[in-house]
C-alpha positions as CSV (number, residue, x, y, z in Angstrom):
1,T,-1.4,-2.0,-16.8
2,G,-2.2,-1.9,-12.8
3,Q,-3.8,-5.5,-13.0
4,L,-2.6,-7.9,-10.9
5,L,-3.3,-11.5,-10.2
6,P,-4.8,-12.3,-6.9
7,R,-2.6,-12.5,-4.0
8,S,0.3,-11.3,-6.1
9,R,2.3,-8.4,-6.6
10,R,4.7,-6.6,-8.8
11,V,8.6,-6.4,-8.4
12,P,11.0,-5.2,-10.8
13,L,12.7,-7.8,-12.6
14,D,16.3,-5.8,-11.3
15,V,15.4,-6.2,-7.6
16,V,13.1,-10.0,-7.6
17,V,16.0,-11.7,-6.2
18,K,16.8,-8.6,-3.3
19,T,13.0,-8.9,-2.7
20,A,13.2,-12.1,-2.3
21,K,15.9,-12.5,0.4
22,T,14.5,-9.5,2.4
23,E,10.9,-10.7,2.6
24,G,12.4,-14.3,3.7
25,I,10.4,-16.1,1.3
26,G,12.1,-19.6,1.9
27,R,14.5,-21.2,-0.7
28,D,11.7,-24.2,-1.6
29,A,8.8,-22.0,-1.2
30,E,6.8,-22.1,-4.3
31,I,7.0,-18.5,-6.7
32,V,5.2,-18.3,-9.5
33,V,6.3,-15.7,-11.7
34,Y,4.2,-14.0,-14.6
35,C,4.3,-11.0,-17.0
36,A,1.6,-9.0,-19.1
37,G,1.2,-11.8,-21.7
38,P,3.5,-14.8,-23.6
39,G,5.3,-12.3,-25.4
40,C,6.9,-11.2,-22.9
41,P,10.7,-12.4,-21.3
42,Q,10.6,-11.0,-17.9
43,S,9.3,-13.6,-16.1
44,V,11.6,-16.2,-17.6
45,L,14.3,-13.9,-16.8
46,A,12.8,-13.6,-13.1
47,A,12.6,-17.0,-12.8
48,E,16.5,-17.8,-14.0
49,K,17.4,-15.2,-11.5
50,L,16.0,-16.6,-8.5
51,A,17.2,-20.3,-9.9
52,T,20.5,-19.3,-9.6
53,V,20.6,-18.1,-6.0
54,G,19.0,-21.2,-5.1
55,Y,15.2,-21.0,-5.3
56,T,14.0,-24.1,-6.2
57,N,10.3,-24.2,-6.9
58,V,10.3,-21.3,-9.2
59,R,7.5,-21.7,-12.2
60,V,6.7,-19.4,-14.8
61,Y,3.1,-18.7,-15.7
62,E,3.4,-18.1,-19.3
63,G,0.0,-16.8,-20.4
64,G,0.7,-13.9,-17.6
65,L,-2.1,-11.4,-17.6
66,Q,-3.1,-11.6,-20.8
67,E,-4.3,-15.3,-20.5
68,W,-5.8,-14.6,-16.9
69,A,-8.0,-12.0,-17.9
70,G,-8.8,-13.9,-21.4
């Protein structure tokens, strides 16, 4: 879908770390990742990738767009 949560943007999983670094997002900045809904694993994978390279304030909004639109 073309939906996004307010003040968010779509970043493909394979470039999530590169994007965070390129945009100068601080390692302690609050980052919330989400997917289409609770059955999608992409947000958890994105959070893991970010944490692996040192981002310390990453959270997963597990309900994603499905819950938000609910």
